[in-house]
C-alpha positions in Angstrom: 351.1 3.9 143.4 351.3 7.7 143.4 353.3 7.5 140.1 350.5 5.5 138.5 348.0 8.2 139.3 350.1 11.2 138.6 349.9 11.1 134.8 346.1 11.2 134.9 346.0 14.3 137.0 347.0 17.8 136.0 348.8 20.1 138.4 345.5 22.0 138.9 343.8 18.8 139.8 346.4 18.0 142.4 346.2 21.6 143.8 342.4 21.2 144.0 342.7 17.9 145.9 345.1 19.4 148.4 342.9 22.5 148.9 339.8 20.3 149.3 341.5 18.2 152.0 342.6 21.3 153.9 339.3 23.1 153.7 337.2 19.9 154.4 339.2 19.2 157.5 338.7 22.8 158.7 335.0 23.0 157.8 333.9 19.5 158.9 332.9 18.5 155.4 329.9 20.8 155.1 330.6 21.4 151.4 329.9 17.7 150.5 326.6 18.3 148.9 326.7 21.9 147.6 330.2 22.2 146.2 329.6 19.9 143.2 326.6 21.9 142.2 328.6 25.1 142.3 331.4 23.5 140.3 328.8 22.6 137.7 327.9 26.3 137.6 331.4 27.0 136.5 333.0 27.9 139.9 336.4 26.5 140.8 336.8 24.4 143.9 338.1 27.3 145.8 335.3 29.6 144.7 332.7 27.0 145.7 334.2 26.6 149.1 334.4 30.3 149.5 330.8 30.7 148.7 329.6 28.1 151.2 332.0 29.4 153.9 330.8 33.0 153.3 327.2 31.8 153.6 328.0 30.1 156.9 329.9 33.3 158.0 326.8 35.4 157.3 324.9 33.0 159.5 327.4 33.7 162.3 327.6 37.5 161.7 323.8 37.8 161.7 323.6 35.7 164.9 321.0 33.5 163.1 318.9 31.3 165.4 319.1 27.5 165.1 315.8 27.0 163.3 316.3 30.0 160.9 319.9 28.9 160.1 318.7 25.4 159.2 315.9 26.8 157.1 318.2 29.2 155.3 320.7 26.5 154.6 318.0 24.2 153.3 316.6 26.9 151.1 320.0 27.7 149.6 320.7 24.0 149.0 317.3 23.5 147.3 317.8 26.6 145.2 321.2 25.4 144.1 320.0 22.0 143.2 317.1 23.4 141.2 319.2 26.1 139.6 316.7 28.9 140.7 315.7 30.6 143.9 311.9 31.0 144.1 310.3 33.8 146.2 309.6 31.5 149.2 313.3 30.4 149.3 314.4 34.1 149.1 312.2 35.1 152.0 313.5 32.1 154.0 317.1 33.1 153.4 316.5 36.9 153.6 314.6 36.6 156.9 317.7 34.8 158.4 320.4 36.8 156.7 319.4 40.4 156.3 322.9 41.4 155.4 322.9 39.2 152.3 321.1 42.0 150.6 324.0 44.3 151.1 326.5 41.6 149.9 324.4 41.1 146.7 323.9 44.8 146.1 327.6 45.6 146.5 328.6 42.7 144.2 326.0 43.4 141.5 326.0 47.2 141.6 322.2 47.1 142.1 320.5 48.9 144.9 319.4 47.0 148.0 315.8 47.8 147.1 316.2 46.3 143.7 317.8 43.1 145.2 314.8 42.7 147.6 312.3 43.2 144.7 314.1 40.6 142.5 314.2 38.2 145.4 310.5 38.7 146.3 309.5 38.1 142.7 311.7 34.9 142.4 314.0 36.6 139.8 317.2 36.5 141.8 319.8 34.4 140.1 321.4 31.6 142.1 324.6 32.2 140.1 324.5 35.9 141.3 324.2 34.7 144.9 327.0 32.2 144.6 329.3 34.6 142.9 328.5 37.4 145.4 329.2 35.0 148.3 332.4 33.8 146.8 333.5 37.3 146.0 332.7 38.6 149.5 334.4 35.7 151.3 337.3 37.8 152.7 335.2 40.6 153.9 332.7 38.2 155.6 335.5 36.3 157.3 336.9 39.5 158.6 333.5 40.2 160.2 333.4 36.7 161.7 337.0 37.2 163.0 335.9 40.5 164.6 333.3 38.8 166.7 334.1 37.8 170.3 335.9 34.5 170.4 333.3 32.7 172.5 330.5 33.8 170.2 332.4 33.1 167.0 333.5 29.6 168.1 330.0 28.7 169.4 328.3 29.8 166.2 331.0 28.3 163.9 330.6 24.9 165.7 326.8 25.2 165.5 326.8 26.1 161.7 329.1 23.2 161.0 326.6 20.9 162.7 323.7 22.4 160.7 325.5 21.7 157.4 326.2 18.2 158.6 322.5 17.6 159.5 321.2 19.3 156.4 323.3 17.2 154.0 322.0 14.1 155.7 318.4 15.1 154.9 319.1 15.3 151.1 319.2 12.2 148.9 322.5 10.3 148.7 325.0 11.8 146.3 325.9 10.2 143.0 329.4 8.9 142.4 330.2 12.0 140.5 329.1 14.2 143.4 331.5 12.3 145.7 334.4 13.2 143.3 333.6 17.0 143.4 
């Protein structure tokens, strides 16, 4: 049967499927809803996973409380689905992940003050956020790894649970979303 499928898939498709399986197993499938949207924005599968893992990592590094983490995750999901981040969504995310400003400033070359103003006025691009998160994945994961093991493991487990709960509160995905 594998020989029947193989001609329809490129080598990159096969690599993406393998990567998706490894990362989904490691992350508990938290990318199920958001990754297809990021892929539609032009990100590769690996970049989309890096962006979501980086966001989850920032939740851990910022020691975000349960309710704020869930609100931030929801605001990001809504913004990505809409293709824009309004001022309320920015405040929700920023109040939970203060260090996101530094990530965005470093990635964009803008000042932290300029990032805050763009966010507060609803002019911060979701593409910029996604690209900055994906581009900062390694640094954010180093910060997570630098945390005490008990804290890191507890928060990582908790964040995985939040993504799972959050994706259940969104409408069922289409068949094309399930493929992403």
